[in-house]
C-alpha positions as a Markdown table, in Angstrom:
| # | Residue | x | y | z |
|---|---|---|---|---|
| 1 | Unk | 44.1 | 127.1 | 163.2 |
| 2 | Unk | 47.5 | 126.4 | 164.5 |
| 3 | Unk | 50.3 | 126.7 | 161.9 |
| 4 | Unk | 53.9 | 125.6 | 162.4 |
| 5 | Unk | 56.6 | 126.3 | 159.9 |
| 6 | Unk | 59.2 | 123.6 | 160.4 |
| 7 | Unk | 62.4 | 123.2 | 158.4 |
| 8 | Unk | 64.0 | 119.8 | 158.3 |
| 9 | Unk | 67.1 | 120.4 | 160.2 |
| 10 | Unk | 66.7 | 117.2 | 162.2 |
| 11 | Unk | 64.6 | 114.1 | 162.3 |
| 12 | Unk | 62.9 | 115.4 | 165.5 |
| 13 | Unk | 60.7 | 117.5 | 163.3 |
| 14 | Unk | 59.1 | 114.3 | 161.9 |
| 15 | Unk | 57.9 | 112.8 | 165.2 |
| 16 | Unk | 55.9 | 115.7 | 166.4 |
| 17 | Unk | 52.4 | 114.7 | 167.7 |
| 18 | Unk | 49.7 | 114.9 | 165.0 |
| 19 | Unk | 46.7 | 116.9 | 166.0 |
| 20 | Unk | 43.6 | 117.7 | 164.0 |
| 21 | Unk | 43.4 | 120.8 | 161.8 |
| 22 | Unk | 47.1 | 121.8 | 161.7 |
| 23 | Unk | 49.4 | 122.5 | 158.8 |
| 24 | Unk | 53.0 | 121.4 | 159.1 |
| 25 | Unk | 55.3 | 122.7 | 156.3 |
| 26 | Unk | 58.8 | 121.3 | 155.6 |
| 27 | Unk | 61.6 | 122.3 | 153.2 |
| 28 | Unk | 63.2 | 119.5 | 151.2 |
| 29 | Unk | 67.0 | 119.9 | 151.4 |
| 30 | Unk | 69.7 | 119.7 | 148.7 |
| 31 | Unk | 69.0 | 123.1 | 147.2 |
| 32 | Unk | 71.5 | 124.5 | 144.6 |
| 33 | Unk | 72.9 | 127.9 | 144.4 |
| 34 | Unk | 71.9 | 130.9 | 142.2 |
| 35 | Unk | 71.0 | 129.8 | 138.7 |
| 36 | Unk | 71.4 | 126.1 | 139.5 |
| 37 | Unk | 67.7 | 125.3 | 139.4 |
| 38 | Unk | 67.7 | 123.6 | 142.8 |
| 39 | Unk | 65.1 | 121.1 | 143.8 |
| 40 | Unk | 62.2 | 120.8 | 141.3 |
| 41 | Unk | 59.3 | 118.6 | 140.3 |
| 42 | Unk | 58.7 | 116.9 | 143.7 |
| 43 | Unk | 56.0 | 114.2 | 144.1 |
| 44 | Unk | 55.0 | 112.6 | 147.4 |
| 45 | Unk | 53.3 | 109.5 | 148.9 |
| 46 | Unk | 53.0 | 107.8 | 152.2 |
| 47 | Unk | 52.2 | 104.1 | 153.0 |
| 48 | Unk | 50.0 | 102.6 | 155.7 |
| 49 | Unk | 53.0 | 102.6 | 158.1 |
| 50 | Unk | 53.3 | 106.4 | 157.9 |
| 51 | Unk | 56.6 | 106.3 | 156.0 |
| 52 | Unk | 57.1 | 109.3 | 153.6 |
| 53 | Unk | 58.6 | 109.1 | 150.1 |
| 54 | Unk | 59.4 | 112.3 | 148.1 |
| 55 | Unk | 60.9 | 111.8 | 144.6 |
| 56 | Unk | 62.3 | 114.9 | 142.9 |
| 57 | Unk | 64.9 | 116.4 | 140.5 |
| 58 | Unk | 68.0 | 117.9 | 142.0 |
| 59 | Unk | 70.1 | 120.8 | 140.8 |
| 60 | Unk | 72.1 | 118.5 | 138.5 |
| 61 | Unk | 68.8 | 117.2 | 136.9 |
| 62 | Unk | 69.2 | 113.8 | 138.4 |
| 63 | Unk | 66.3 | 111.8 | 140.0 |
| 64 | Unk | 66.6 | 111.8 | 143.8 |
| 65 | Unk | 64.5 | 110.2 | 146.6 |
| 66 | Unk | 63.9 | 111.4 | 150.1 |
| 67 | Unk | 62.7 | 108.6 | 152.4 |
| 68 | Unk | 61.6 | 109.1 | 156.0 |
| 69 | Unk | 61.0 | 106.0 | 158.1 |
| 70 | Unk | 58.1 | 106.6 | 160.5 |
| 71 | Unk | 59.1 | 104.0 | 163.1 |
| 72 | Unk | 62.6 | 105.4 | 163.6 |
| 73 | Unk | 62.6 | 108.9 | 162.1 |
| 74 | Unk | 65.6 | 107.9 | 160.0 |
| 75 | Unk | 66.1 | 109.9 | 156.8 |
| 76 | Unk | 67.6 | 108.6 | 153.6 |
| 77 | Unk | 68.4 | 110.9 | 150.7 |
| 78 | Unk | 70.1 | 109.5 | 147.6 |
| 79 | Unk | 70.0 | 109.2 | 143.8 |
| 80 | Unk | 67.9 | 106.5 | 142.3 |
| 81 | Unk | 70.2 | 103.7 | 141.1 |
| 82 | Unk | 71.5 | 104.0 | 137.6 |
| 83 | Unk | 69.3 | 107.0 | 136.8 |
| 84 | Unk | 71.0 | 109.3 | 134.3 |
| 85 | Unk | 71.6 | 113.0 | 134.6 |
| 86 | Unk | 69.2 | 115.1 | 132.6 |
| 87 | Unk | 66.2 | 113.2 | 133.9 |
| 88 | Unk | 64.2 | 116.3 | 133.8 |
| 89 | Unk | 60.6 | 115.5 | 135.0 |
| 90 | Unk | 59.3 | 113.4 | 137.9 |
| 91 | Unk | 55.6 | 113.7 | 138.8 |
| 92 | Unk | 54.6 | 110.1 | 139.7 |
| 93 | Unk | 55.1 | 108.3 | 143.0 |
| 94 | Unk | 52.5 | 106.1 | 144.8 |
| 95 | Unk | 52.4 | 103.5 | 147.6 |
| 96 | Unk | 50.6 | 100.2 | 147.1 |
| 97 | Unk | 48.8 | 98.0 | 149.6 |
| 98 | Unk | 52.0 | 96.1 | 150.4 |
| 99 | Unk | 53.6 | 99.4 | 151.6 |
| 100 | Unk | 56.1 | 99.5 | 148.7 |
| 101 | Unk | 56.6 | 102.7 | 146.7 |
| 102 | Unk | 56.6 | 103.1 | 142.9 |
| 103 | Unk | 57.9 | 106.0 | 140.8 |
| 104 | Unk | 57.9 | 107.1 | 137.1 |
| 105 | Unk | 59.8 | 110.0 | 135.5 |
| 106 | Unk | 60.6 | 111.3 | 132.0 |
| 107 | Unk | 64.0 | 111.8 | 130.4 |
| 108 | Unk | 64.5 | 114.1 | 127.4 |
| 109 | Unk | 68.3 | 113.8 | 126.9 |
| 110 | Unk | 70.2 | 110.5 | 126.4 |
| 111 | Unk | 67.8 | 107.7 | 127.1 |
| 112 | Unk | 64.6 | 109.3 | 126.0 |
| 113 | Unk | 61.3 | 108.0 | 127.4 |
| 114 | Unk | 59.5 | 107.3 | 130.6 |
| 115 | Unk | 61.2 | 105.2 | 133.3 |
| 116 | Unk | 59.9 | 103.2 | 136.2 |
| 117 | Unk | 61.3 | 101.8 | 139.5 |
| 118 | Unk | 59.8 | 100.4 | 142.7 |
| 119 | Unk | 61.0 | 100.7 | 146.3 |
| 120 | Unk | 60.9 | 97.6 | 148.4 |
| 121 | Unk | 59.9 | 98.6 | 151.9 |
| 122 | Unk | 61.7 | 95.6 | 153.5 |
| 123 | Unk | 65.1 | 96.1 | 152.0 |
| 124 | Unk | 64.6 | 99.9 | 151.6 |
| 125 | Unk | 66.1 | 99.8 | 148.1 |
| 126 | Unk | 65.0 | 100.7 | 144.6 |
| 127 | Unk | 65.1 | 98.3 | 141.7 |
| 128 | Unk | 67.1 | 99.1 | 138.6 |
| 129 | Unk | 65.0 | 101.5 | 136.6 |
| 130 | Unk | 63.7 | 100.3 | 133.2 |
| 131 | Unk | 62.1 | 101.9 | 130.2 |
| 132 | Unk | 58.3 | 101.7 | 130.1 |
| 133 | Unk | 58.0 | 103.5 | 126.7 |
| 134 | Unk | 60.5 | 105.3 | 124.5 |
| 135 | Unk | 58.2 | 108.3 | 123.9 |
| 136 | Unk | 58.8 | 111.3 | 126.0 |
| 137 | Unk | 56.1 | 111.8 | 128.6 |
| 138 | Unk | 54.4 | 115.0 | 129.8 |
| 139 | Unk | 53.1 | 115.1 | 133.3 |
| 140 | Unk | 53.2 | 111.4 | 134.0 |
| 141 | Unk | 51.5 | 110.3 | 137.2 |
| 142 | Unk | 50.5 | 107.0 | 138.9 |
| 143 | Unk | 47.3 | 105.8 | 140.5 |
| 144 | Unk | 46.5 | 102.5 | 142.4 |
| 145 | Unk | 43.4 | 100.5 | 141.8 |
| 146 | Unk | 41.8 | 100.0 | 145.3 |
| 147 | Unk | 40.2 | 96.8 | 144.1 |
| 148 | Unk | 43.3 | 94.8 | 143.1 |
| 149 | Unk | 46.4 | 96.9 | 143.6 |
| 150 | Unk | 47.0 | 97.4 | 139.9 |
| 151 | Unk | 49.0 | 100.6 | 139.0 |
| 152 | Unk | 48.1 | 102.9 | 136.1 |
| 153 | Unk | 50.2 | 105.6 | 134.5 |
| 154 | Unk | 48.4 | 108.5 | 132.9 |
| 155 | Unk | 50.5 | 110.7 | 130.6 |
| 156 | Unk | 50.8 | 112.6 | 127.3 |
| 157 | Unk | 53.4 | 111.2 | 124.9 |
| 158 | Unk | 54.8 | 114.2 | 123.1 |
| 159 | Unk | 56.3 | 112.3 | 120.2 |
| 160 | Unk | 52.8 | 110.8 | 119.3 |
| 161 | Unk | 51.0 | 114.0 | 118.4 |
| 162 | Unk | 50.5 | 114.8 | 122.2 |
| 163 | Unk | 47.6 | 112.4 | 122.8 |
| 164 | Unk | 46.5 | 111.1 | 126.2 |
| 165 | Unk | 47.5 | 107.5 | 127.1 |
| 166 | Unk | 47.1 | 105.2 | 130.0 |
| 167 | Unk | 49.3 | 102.1 | 130.6 |
| 168 | Unk | 48.7 | 99.5 | 133.3 |
| 169 | Unk | 50.9 | 97.3 | 135.5 |
| 170 | Unk | 49.1 | 94.3 | 137.0 |
| 171 | Unk | 49.8 | 93.7 | 140.7 |
| 172 | Unk | 52.8 | 91.5 | 141.2 |
| 173 | Unk | 54.0 | 91.7 | 137.5 |
| 174 | Unk | 56.9 | 93.7 | 136.2 |
| 175 | Unk | 55.6 | 94.5 | 132.7 |
| 176 | Unk | 53.4 | 97.4 | 131.6 |
| 177 | Unk | 50.7 | 96.6 | 129.1 |
| 178 | Unk | 47.1 | 97.2 | 128.0 |
| 179 | Unk | 47.8 | 100.7 | 126.6 |
| 180 | Unk | 44.7 | 102.8 | 126.0 |
| 181 | Unk | 44.7 | 106.0 | 123.8 |
| 182 | Unk | 42.0 | 108.4 | 125.1 |
| 183 | Unk | 42.3 | 111.2 | 122.6 |
| 184 | Unk | 42.6 | 111.4 | 118.9 |
| 185 | Unk | 44.1 | 114.8 | 118.1 |
| 186 | Unk | 44.7 | 116.0 | 114.5 |
| 187 | Unk | 48.2 | 116.8 | 113.4 |
| 188 | Unk | 49.5 | 120.1 | 115.0 |
| 189 | Unk | 46.9 | 119.9 | 117.8 |
| 190 | Unk | 47.4 | 118.6 | 121.3 |
| 191 | Unk | 45.8 | 117.1 | 124.4 |
| 192 | Unk | 47.5 | 118.0 | 127.6 |
| 193 | Unk | 47.2 | 118.2 | 131.4 |
| 194 | Unk | 45.8 | 114.7 | 132.2 |
| 195 | Unk | 44.7 | 113.9 | 135.7 |
| 196 | Unk | 43.2 | 110.6 | 136.9 |
| 197 | Unk | 41.6 | 108.9 | 139.9 |
| 198 | Unk | 40.1 | 105.5 | 140.6 |
| 199 | Unk | 36.7 | 105.3 | 142.3 |
| 200 | Unk | 35.9 | 102.8 | 145.1 |
| 201 | Unk | 34.6 | 100.2 | 142.5 |
| 202 | Unk | 37.8 | 100.2 | 140.5 |
| 203 | Unk | 36.7 | 102.5 | 137.6 |
| 204 | Unk | 39.3 | 104.9 | 136.4 |
| 205 | Unk | 38.2 | 108.5 | 135.7 |
| 206 | Unk | 40.5 | 110.6 | 133.5 |
| 207 | Unk | 40.2 | 114.3 | 132.7 |
| 208 | Unk | 42.3 | 116.3 | 130.2 |
| 209 | Unk | 42.4 | 119.5 | 128.1 |
| 210 | Unk | 42.2 | 119.5 | 124.3 |
| 211 | Unk | 43.6 | 122.4 | 122.2 |
| 212 | Unk | 41.9 | 122.2 | 118.8 |
| 213 | Unk | 42.6 | 125.8 | 117.7 |
| 214 | Unk | 42.1 | 129.4 | 118.7 |
| 215 | Unk | 39.2 | 129.8 | 121.1 |
| 216 | Unk | 38.7 | 126.1 | 121.1 |
| 217 | Unk | 40.1 | 124.7 | 124.3 |
| 218 | Unk | 37.9 | 122.1 | 125.9 |
| 219 | Unk | 37.9 | 119.7 | 128.9 |
| 220 | Unk | 37.0 | 116.1 | 128.4 |
| 221 | Unk | 36.6 | 113.2 | 130.8 |
| 222 | Unk | 36.7 | 109.4 | 130.2 |
| 223 | Unk | 35.6 | 106.4 | 132.2 |
| 224 | Unk | 37.7 | 103.2 | 132.1 |
| 225 | Unk | 36.4 | 99.9 | 133.4 |
| 226 | Unk | 38.2 | 96.7 | 134.4 |
| 227 | Unk | 36.3 | 93.5 | 133.5 |
| 228 | Unk | 36.3 | 90.2 | 135.4 |
| 229 | Unk | 39.4 | 89.1 | 133.6 |
| 230 | Unk | 41.3 | 92.2 | 134.8 |
| 231 | Unk | 41.4 | 93.8 | 131.3 |
| 232 | Unk | 40.8 | 97.6 | 131.1 |
| 233 | Unk | 38.8 | 99.4 | 128.4 |
| 234 | Unk | 37.2 | 102.8 | 127.9 |
| 235 | Unk | 33.4 | 102.6 | 128.3 |
| 236 | Unk | 32.4 | 106.3 | 128.2 |
| 237 | Unk | 33.7 | 109.8 | 127.4 |
| 238 | Unk | 32.1 | 113.2 | 127.9 |
| 239 | Unk | 32.7 | 116.8 | 126.9 |
| 240 | Unk | 32.7 | 118.5 | 130.3 |
| 241 | Unk | 32.7 | 122.1 | 128.9 |
| 242 | Unk | 30.3 | 121.8 | 126.0 |
| 243 | Unk | 28.1 | 124.7 | 127.2 |
| 244 | Unk | 30.8 | 127.2 | 127.9 |
| 245 | Unk | 33.0 | 129.2 | 125.5 |
| 246 | Unk | 36.4 | 130.4 | 126.5 |
| 247 | Unk | 39.8 | 129.1 | 127.4 |
| 248 | Unk | 39.9 | 126.2 | 129.8 |
| 249 | Unk | 43.1 | 125.1 | 131.6 |
| 250 | Unk | 44.6 | 122.6 | 133.9 |
| 251 | Unk | 41.6 | 120.3 | 134.9 |
| 252 | Unk | 41.6 | 118.1 | 137.9 |
| 253 | Unk | 39.4 | 115.3 | 139.1 |
| 254 | Unk | 38.5 | 113.4 | 142.3 |
| 255 | Unk | 35.5 | 111.4 | 143.5 |
| 256 | Unk | 33.9 | 109.8 | 146.5 |
| 257 | Unk | 32.1 | 106.6 | 145.8 |
| 258 | Unk | 30.6 | 107.1 | 142.4 |
| 259 | Unk | 30.2 | 110.9 | 142.8 |
| 260 | Unk | 32.9 | 113.3 | 141.9 |
| 261 | Unk | 34.0 | 116.7 | 140.8 |
| 262 | Unk | 35.9 | 118.2 | 137.9 |
| 263 | Unk | 37.8 | 121.4 | 138.6 |
| 264 | Unk | 39.5 | 123.7 | 136.1 |
| 265 | Unk | 40.7 | 127.2 | 135.7 |
| 266 | Unk | 38.7 | 129.2 | 133.2 |
| 267 | Unk | 41.2 | 132.0 | 132.4 |
| 268 | Unk | 38.7 | 134.4 | 130.6 |
| 269 | Unk | 36.6 | 134.4 | 133.7 |
| 270 | Unk | 39.6 | 134.3 | 136.0 |
| 271 | Unk | 38.1 | 131.6 | 138.2 |
| 272 | Unk | 38.4 | 128.0 | 139.4 |
| 273 | Unk | 35.2 | 126.1 | 138.7 |
| 274 | Unk | 33.8 | 122.8 | 139.7 |
| 275 | Unk | 31.4 | 120.5 | 137.8 |
| 276 | Unk | 29.6 | 117.7 | 139.7 |
| 277 | Unk | 28.9 | 114.4 | 138.1 |
| 278 | Unk | 28.0 | 110.8 | 139.0 |
| 279 | Unk | 28.9 | 107.5 | 137.5 |
| 280 | Unk | 25.8 | 105.4 | 136.9 |
| 281 | Unk | 26.9 | 101.9 | 135.9 |
| 282 | Unk | 29.3 | 102.4 | 132.9 |
| 283 | Unk | 28.0 | 105.9 | 132.2 |
| 284 | Unk | 29.1 | 109.4 | 133.4 |
| 285 | Unk | 26.1 | 111.7 | 134.1 |
| 286 | Unk | 26.8 | 115.4 | 134.3 |
| 287 | Unk | 24.7 | 118.3 | 135.5 |
| 288 | Unk | 25.9 | 121.3 | 133.6 |
| 289 | Unk | 23.5 | 123.6 | 135.4 |
| 290 | Unk | 25.4 | 123.1 | 138.7 |
| 291 | Unk | 28.8 | 124.4 | 137.4 |
| 292 | Unk | 30.0 | 126.8 | 140.1 |
| 293 | Unk | 32.8 | 129.3 | 140.4 |
| 294 | Unk | 34.7 | 128.4 | 143.6 |
| 295 | Unk | 37.2 | 131.2 | 143.9 |
| 296 | Unk | 39.0 | 133.7 | 141.8 |
| 297 | Unk | 42.1 | 132.4 | 140.0 |
| 298 | Unk | 45.3 | 134.2 | 139.0 |
| 299 | Unk | 45.4 | 135.5 | 135.4 |
| 300 | Unk | 49.2 | 136.1 | 135.2 |
| 301 | Unk | 51.7 | 134.6 | 135.3 |
| 302 | Unk | 50.3 | 131.5 | 133.6 |
| 303 | Unk | 52.1 | 129.0 | 135.9 |
| 304 | Unk | 50.1 | 130.0 | 138.9 |
| 305 | Unk | 46.8 | 128.6 | 137.6 |
| 306 | Unk | 47.4 | 125.2 | 139.2 |
| 307 | Unk | 44.7 | 123.4 | 141.2 |
| 308 | Unk | 44.4 | 119.8 | 142.2 |
| 309 | Unk | 41.8 | 117.6 | 143.9 |
| 310 | Unk | 42.1 | 114.5 | 146.1 |
| 311 | Unk | 39.5 | 112.3 | 147.8 |
| 312 | Unk | 39.5 | 111.0 | 151.3 |
| 313 | Unk | 36.6 | 108.9 | 152.5 |
| 314 | Unk | 33.4 | 110.9 | 151.7 |
| 315 | Unk | 35.3 | 114.2 | 151.3 |
| 316 | Unk | 37.2 | 115.8 | 148.5 |
| 317 | Unk | 40.1 | 118.2 | 149.1 |
| 318 | Unk | 40.5 | 121.0 | 146.5 |
| 319 | Unk | 43.8 | 122.8 | 146.6 |
| 320 | Unk | 44.6 | 125.9 | 144.4 |
| 321 | Unk | 46.9 | 128.9 | 144.2 |
| 322 | Unk | 45.1 | 132.1 | 144.9 |
| 323 | Unk | 45.6 | 135.6 | 143.7 |
| 324 | Unk | 48.5 | 136.1 | 146.2 |
| 325 | Unk | 50.2 | 132.9 | 145.1 |
| 326 | Unk | 49.3 | 131.2 | 148.3 |
| 327 | Unk | 48.4 | 127.5 | 148.3 |
| 328 | Unk | 44.9 | 127.1 | 149.7 |
| 329 | Unk | 42.5 | 124.3 | 150.5 |
| 330 | Unk | 38.7 | 123.9 | 150.3 |
| 331 | Unk | 36.8 | 120.8 | 151.5 |
| 332 | Unk | 33.8 | 119.3 | 149.7 |
| 333 | Unk | 31.2 | 116.8 | 150.9 |
| 334 | Unk | 28.0 | 115.7 | 149.2 |
| 335 | Unk | 27.8 | 118.7 | 146.9 |
| 336 | Unk | 28.6 | 121.2 | 149.7 |
| 337 | Unk | 31.8 | 123.3 | 150.2 |
| 338 | Unk | 31.8 | 123.5 | 153.9 |
| 339 | Unk | 34.8 | 125.6 | 154.7 |
| 340 | Unk | 33.7 | 129.2 | 155.2 |
| 341 | Unk | 37.2 | 130.4 | 154.5 |
| 342 | Unk | 40.0 | 128.5 | 152.7 |
| 343 | Unk | 42.8 | 126.8 | 154.7 |
| 344 | Unk | 46.2 | 128.1 | 153.9 |
| 345 | Unk | 48.7 | 125.4 | 153.2 |
| 346 | Unk | 51.6 | 127.5 | 152.0 |
| 347 | Unk | 51.9 | 131.2 | 152.5 |
| 348 | Unk | 55.2 | 132.2 | 150.7 |
| 349 | Unk | 54.4 | 135.0 | 148.2 |
| 350 | Unk | 56.7 | 133.8 | 145.5 |
| 351 | Unk | 56.1 | 132.0 | 142.3 |
| 352 | Unk | 55.0 | 128.4 | 142.6 |
| 353 | Unk | 55.1 | 125.7 | 140.0 |
| 354 | Unk | 53.1 | 122.4 | 139.7 |
| 355 | Unk | 52.4 | 120.5 | 142.8 |
| 356 | Unk | 51.4 | 116.9 | 143.8 |
| 357 | Unk | 48.8 | 115.7 | 146.3 |
| 358 | Unk | 48.5 | 112.5 | 148.4 |
| 359 | Unk | 45.5 | 111.9 | 150.7 |
| 360 | Unk | 46.5 | 109.4 | 153.4 |
| 361 | Unk | 43.6 | 107.6 | 155.0 |
| 362 | Unk | 45.2 | 107.7 | 158.5 |
| 363 | Unk | 47.3 | 110.8 | 158.5 |
| 364 | Unk | 46.0 | 113.6 | 156.3 |
| 365 | Unk | 46.5 | 115.5 | 153.1 |
| 366 | Unk | 50.0 | 115.8 | 151.8 |
| 367 | Unk | 51.0 | 118.4 | 149.2 |
| 368 | Unk | 54.4 | 119.1 | 147.7 |
| 369 | Unk | 55.5 | 121.9 | 145.3 |
| 370 | Unk | 58.5 | 124.0 | 144.3 |
| 371 | Unk | 59.1 | 127.7 | 144.0 |
| 372 | Unk | 61.3 | 129.8 | 141.8 |
| 373 | Unk | 62.7 | 133.3 | 142.0 |
| 374 | Unk | 63.9 | 135.6 | 139.3 |
| 375 | Unk | 67.2 | 133.7 | 138.9 |
| 376 | Unk | 65.5 | 130.4 | 138.4 |
| 377 | Unk | 66.6 | 129.0 | 141.8 |
| 378 | Unk | 64.4 | 126.2 | 143.0 |
| 379 | Unk | 63.2 | 125.3 | 146.5 |
| 380 | Unk | 60.8 | 122.4 | 147.2 |
| 381 | Unk | 58.5 | 122.1 | 150.1 |
| 382 | Unk | 55.9 | 119.7 | 151.3 |
| 383 | Unk | 53.2 | 120.1 | 154.0 |
| 384 | Unk | 50.8 | 117.9 | 155.9 |
| 385 | Unk | 47.3 | 119.0 | 156.6 |
| 386 | Unk | 45.9 | 117.0 | 159.5 |
| 387 | Unk | 42.2 | 117.0 | 158.8 |
| 388 | Unk | 39.6 | 115.7 | 161.2 |
| 389 | Unk | 39.2 | 111.9 | 160.8 |
| 390 | Unk | 37.5 | 109.1 | 162.7 |
| 391 | Unk | 39.7 | 107.7 | 165.5 |
| 392 | Unk | 38.9 | 104.2 | 164.5 |
| 393 | Unk | 40.2 | 101.8 | 161.7 |
| 394 | Unk | 38.5 | 99.0 | 159.9 |
| 395 | Unk | 39.0 | 95.3 | 160.8 |
| 396 | Unk | 41.8 | 93.4 | 159.1 |
| 397 | Unk | 42.2 | 89.8 | 157.7 |
| 398 | Unk | 38.7 | 89.7 | 156.4 |
| 399 | Unk | 37.8 | 86.3 | 154.9 |
| 400 | Unk | 34.5 | 84.9 | 153.6 |
| 401 | Unk | 33.5 | 81.5 | 152.1 |
| 402 | Unk | 30.2 | 80.0 | 150.8 |
| 403 | Unk | 29.3 | 76.7 | 152.4 |
| 404 | Unk | 26.3 | 74.3 | 152.6 |
| 405 | Unk | 25.1 | 74.1 | 156.2 |
| 406 | Unk | 22.9 | 71.2 | 157.3 |
| 407 | Unk | 20.3 | 71.0 | 160.1 |
| 408 | Unk | 18.2 | 68.1 | 161.3 |
| 409 | Unk | 15.5 | 68.8 | 158.8 |
| 410 | Unk | 17.1 | 70.6 | 155.8 |
| 411 | Unk | 20.2 | 72.2 | 154.3 |
| 412 | Unk | 20.9 | 75.8 | 153.4 |
| 413 | Unk | 23.6 | 77.9 | 151.9 |
| 414 | Unk | 25.4 | 80.6 | 153.7 |
| 415 | Unk | 28.5 | 82.8 | 153.7 |
| 416 | Unk | 30.8 | 82.6 | 156.7 |
| 417 | Unk | 32.6 | 85.9 | 157.3 |
| 418 | Unk | 35.5 | 86.2 | 159.7 |
| 419 | Unk | 37.9 | 89.1 | 160.6 |
| 420 | Unk | 40.3 | 90.5 | 163.2 |
| 421 | Unk | 40.2 | 93.8 | 165.0 |
| 422 | Unk | 42.7 | 96.3 | 163.7 |
| 423 | Unk | 45.9 | 96.4 | 165.8 |
| 424 | Unk | 45.7 | 100.2 | 165.7 |
| 425 | Unk | 42.4 | 100.1 | 167.6 |
| 426 | Unk | 43.9 | 97.8 | 170.2 |
| 427 | Unk | 47.1 | 99.9 | 170.6 |
| 428 | Unk | 45.2 | 103.1 | 171.0 |
| 429 | Unk | 42.6 | 101.5 | 173.3 |
| 430 | Unk | 39.7 | 102.5 | 171.0 |
| 431 | Unk | 36.6 | 100.6 | 172.1 |
| 432 | Unk | 34.7 | 99.0 | 169.3 |
| 433 | Unk | 31.1 | 98.7 | 170.2 |
| 434 | Unk | 30.0 | 96.8 | 167.1 |
| 435 | Unk | 31.0 | 95.6 | 163.7 |
| 436 | Unk | 28.8 | 96.2 | 160.6 |
| 437 | Unk | 28.9 | 93.6 | 157.8 |
| 438 | Unk | 28.3 | 94.7 | 154.2 |
| 439 | Unk | 28.1 | 92.8 | 150.9 |
| 440 | Unk | 27.7 | 93.3 | 147.2 |
| 441 | Unk | 27.9 | 91.2 | 144.1 |
| 442 | Unk | 31.4 | 90.4 | 143.1 |
| 443 | Unk | 33.0 | 92.6 | 140.4 |
| 444 | Unk | 30.0 | 94.9 | 140.6 |
| 445 | Unk | 29.8 | 98.7 | 140.8 |
| 446 | Unk | 26.8 | 98.8 | 143.2 |
| 447 | Unk | 27.1 | 100.2 | 146.7 |
| 448 | Unk | 27.8 | 98.1 | 149.7 |
| 449 | Unk | 24.6 | 96.9 | 151.4 |
| 450 | Unk | 24.4 | 96.4 | 155.2 |
| 451 | Unk | 23.4 | 92.8 | 155.9 |
| 452 | Unk | 24.1 | 92.6 | 159.7 |
| 453 | Unk | 25.8 | 93.8 | 162.8 |
| 454 | Unk | 27.5 | 92.0 | 165.7 |
| 455 | Unk | 28.9 | 93.1 | 169.1 |
| 456 | Unk | 32.4 | 94.5 | 169.2 |
| 457 | Unk | 33.6 | 91.3 | 170.9 |
| 458 | Unk | 32.4 | 89.0 | 168.1 |
| 459 | Unk | 34.6 | 88.4 | 165.0 |
| 460 | Unk | 32.4 | 86.3 | 162.8 |
| 461 | Unk | 29.1 | 86.5 | 161.0 |
| 462 | Unk | 26.9 | 84.0 | 159.1 |
| 463 | Unk | 25.0 | 85.5 | 156.2 |
| 464 | Unk | 22.0 | 83.3 | 155.2 |
| 465 | Unk | 19.9 | 86.0 | 153.6 |
| 466 | Unk | 19.1 | 84.9 | 150.0 |
| 467 | Unk | 22.2 | 82.8 | 149.6 |
| 468 | Unk | 22.0 | 80.1 | 146.9 |
| 469 | Unk | 24.4 | 77.7 | 145.3 |
| 470 | Unk | 25.2 | 80.3 | 142.6 |
| 471 | Unk | 25.5 | 83.4 | 144.8 |
| 472 | Unk | 28.7 | 85.3 | 144.2 |
| 473 | Unk | 29.2 | 88.0 | 146.9 |
| 474 | Unk | 32.1 | 89.8 | 148.4 |
| 475 | Unk | 32.1 | 91.3 | 151.9 |
| 476 | Unk | 33.4 | 94.2 | 153.8 |
| 477 | Unk | 33.4 | 94.9 | 157.6 |
| 478 | Unk | 33.5 | 98.2 | 159.4 |
| 479 | Unk | 34.1 | 99.0 | 163.1 |
| 480 | Unk | 32.0 | 101.5 | 165.1 |
| 481 | Unk | 33.3 | 103.3 | 168.2 |
| 482 | Unk | 31.4 | 104.7 | 171.3 |
| 483 | Unk | 30.7 | 107.9 | 169.5 |
| 484 | Unk | 29.0 | 106.0 | 166.7 |
| 485 | Unk | 31.8 | 106.9 | 164.3 |
| 486 | Unk | 32.2 | 104.2 | 161.7 |
| 487 | Unk | 35.4 | 103.3 | 160.0 |
| 488 | Unk | 35.5 | 103.7 | 156.2 |
| 489 | Unk | 34.7 | 100.8 | 153.8 |
| 490 | Unk | 37.2 | 99.7 | 151.1 |
């Protein structure tokens, strides 16, 4: 593996050619002096254009953003508008399908609560932040529903007995609503460390830790479903650690399709573990017999226990801090961990604090974290791991409509599906040898079913197979290159 340690002294570092299986590491500037805390709590996201957004807390405990424009290499670093000093936590930033960015952060002093702002990619400006909730959040983070571009915030509200909450923002709206409380903790007890991901069918999976007393720390997971009206509700919850005694910390979750993993640090056994499960309809199915210790985890100090997982296509990327405080990566696919040795993302042997992941479908896995020394100084870094990926992208502008077609003797129903080749394939001169057409029942959680293929020079398809006047299907189209590599489905 080739590793390059690159510090952001100029924009030239951002336009280096991207190659498979490399790790590029960058330091975020604006670091304070001794005892000034420096740059902390960074989160990162990229959009489909390749723009990079890092949102973080500076040495004055103000919310900052660090925006790198892919097309020009221009860098913008500034304070979010009207954000107050003492905004002490920021752990949530995402990019939506329109390439805009969205951020949340918590404020403990002054205007207490969780705040939200969005970044318009056209004007390259943030909207005036507004209060989502006046309860102080712990570890708030954002996720985007791949089905309809809705945004969800998952967090713990400290002032409400430290229970797990999720709040939703419908695509195109400015209000946050449909709050769901996932835990019901007794007074004096707490639920912490929430982590969430959407699967490809729009189900939200949430995992968290519950502290119900001495030697009673457990990991739970919940499944949230969106109905045809766009309303979210919890449909299942499971106790992920029911067969295991001990202290369980810092769970993470990710999935590919309907299959996923839960990872957590089990401090009494000093290891990171994973537990595979599958969503079957509206139910979570676990196989406790397959719980596996992945690698050894640090025992002390407690803030090196961190691990996170992120999905990309049919792979899951599991990142963790090892015994030497190095940030490592393991890759999972179909129940198999297929890296013989971990891939080192960050190799500085100093204390590290919580980090954030973003898996970009076209670039790679982004990770960002901050470090502290004995004086409390902070430095933040982010890295890009360029994992192997298909050099082909799916078609764009896919449309489909059901119509009645008539011949000389009879009439029949069919769906007409149309699309355009992805501009990336054209620009990179990637030869598309064929397009595969898939369908499934609208608003369903079933897998895509292949219904036909056409030559790579054809951009339409007529589906007559079993279509009636009441059929309600949705369609997806993939592209296949000369090496028979197929682009991913939605």
